[in-house]
C-alpha positions, 0 to 999 in steps of 0.5 A: 368130528375129524380124524384127518388133518389134511386135504387133497381132494381128487377125483370126480363125484359118483355118477349114478347109473343102474346096472353099470357093473361089468367085469371079467369075473362079473360084479357079482362074483368073488375071487377065492379067499375073498369075503362076501359082504355078509361074511364081512358084516358078520366078522368080528371087530379088529379081525382081518378082512379081505374084500373085493369092492368098487371105488365110488368116491375118493375123500382124500390122499395124504402122505401115501394114505387114501380114504375112499368110499367103496361099494359092491352090489351087496353093501359098502366098505369105507376105507380109512387111511389105506396105504396108497401112493399118489400115483395109484390114487389117481387110478382109483376112479369111480367104478374101479375094482379093487381087492382090499386086505385090512382090519375091520374097525369101528369109530364112534359107530362108523364101521370101516376098514383100516390098516389096509392095502389094495390091488387093482383088478379088472372090473367096473361098477358104479352104484345107483343111489338107493332111496332110504328116506323111509328108513330114517329113524328106523333100526334098519337104516344102519344096514345101509351104512356107507352106501350111496343113498338118496333122501327125498322131499325133506324140509330144511330146518334151522341149524343154529343162529348167527352172531345177530341171533338170527336163525340160519340154515347151515353152520360151519362145523357142527358148532358154528365155530368154523369158516368157509371151507370147513364142513357144513352142517345143516338140519332137515326134517321128515314127519316131525323128526329132524336129522343133521346132515353134513357136507364133508369138506374133504370130500366136497370142498367149497368149490363144489356144486353141493357145498354152494347149494347148501350155502344157498339153502333157506329154512323151509326149502324142500330138497332131495339129496344124495350122499354116503351113509356115514355114521358118527354116534348115529346117522351122519350122511355125507351129502354130495348132491342137493337139489330142489325136491321133485 
């Protein structure tokens, strides 16, 4: 389930705050020649797109390529392997406004911008997590793809079994073949339906709070979560925060 082959995790996790968007041109305005999110969503796959968006979290940098989660007030854009020097990568802190030129692409259901370049602009916006719990299992959920979202009051289910045949709350890699430091896969349920969520190790490695929170889960725990609504052959959220349900 990975396309990246190396990791350099850098940057802080998204801080949630409502109404943080402030910039010289305003978080709601677009420069000349820049698409609105609606225009981007309607654009054909493999067509060139130009968007203005705001860094929410950085997944990785490797060999002058960066993978970044970004969002504006209308929607989100996942930037995969965007051309980026290591020096510029350090400048892409949460909230940073960037103008991105690339191509709208699709990979196993995930819509992303590839072969992209960017320039930093004046402005700042950090998105608050939108609660999409009620949309799980509904077609409308995909409209929030790549956004920073939250899920509330979900129940931890068995993700698989360990070597002794005991049910466990998480697996290293989707099939349990991994080890500490690999992606964590865990199952949560709501209203009788079960969903698989992921802690993407390139985004949140085994030193992060969320990685260790998932390792501490027990089957039956009630939890709230935040993360990015990634897609892989269906909804596959990349979780950045796990807490006991409120």
